N, C-alpha and C positions, 0 to 999 in steps of 0.2 A: 504494500500500500504506500505509494509515494505521497509525500507532503509538498504542497506548494506554500510558500511563505510570501505573503503580500505585504509590502511596506508602503507606508504613506509617502507621498511625494515631498511633503514638508515636515521638518522636525525629525528626520531620521538621525539616530544616534548610534554610533559604533565606537566602542572604547577598547583599547588593547591593554591587558593586564599582564605583567611579567614579574614573576617572583623567582629569580635564579636559585636553583638548588632545591626548590620545593618539590616534594613528591606528590602532595595532595593539598588542595586549597578548598576550604569550606566557604561557599558563597551563600550569604544569607541576606535576604531583602527585608527591609523594615516593613512591619505589617501595616503601617500607616501610609505606605506608598500608594498614591492614587494613579492608577493606570486607566487608559481608555477602555471602555467596555468591549469585550471580545478580543482585546489585544494580548500579547504575550511578550516575554523577555526571552530571547534566544541566546544561548551561550554556545560558541563554536570554537573549533581549533583554528579556523582560517578567517581572514578578513571578509570574505564573500559570504560567510554564513552557511556554507555547504557541508562542512564536516561537523555535523550537529553533535553536541555534547549534552545539552539540556534545553528543554523548552518548558517554561513556567507560565501557565495561563494566569490572567488577571484575577480570576476568582479564587485562586489558591493563596493569594497574598493575604486575604482576610481570614484564612483558616489555618494560619501558621504552617503552611506547607511550602513556603517559598525559601527553601534552602537546597543546596546541591553540593555534593562532593565532586570536585574537578580534579582528576588525576593528571598530574603534569605541572609544569611551572609557568605556562602561559596560555591565555585564552582570550577570546573576543566576546564582548557583550553587545547585543544588538537590540534596539528598541525604537519604535514599536514594530512588531511583526504581527500579522494576522493569518494564522494557520487555517488551512482548509484541506481536507483529505479528498483526493481523487481516487475513485474506485473504478476499476475496469471489470466488466463482467464477461467471462468467456464461457459461452454455452456450447457444449458439444454433447453428443449422445453418450460418450463414454465417461467423461470426467468434467462435469461443470465446476468452474472455479470462480471465486470472487476476488 
């Protein structure tokens, strides 16, 4: 199931974090953070946001679920992203798949 990540044209934010020598970094977002409804914060290994490490939806910020262990010493944080799932349906007589 591939994910498409839609970014708004204004206000895109990408930040690079680098902690030389770190094996693991705990990323925790403040529960009072106000995000746009339906948006998410994406953490990736690359600047383009294609090597996904974590995707935290806006509704998880209010439920104290907005923390992530990132293994490695550097990552990129992207906001806002608007995830949507694309499903492809393959119907065949022998083996239908979603």
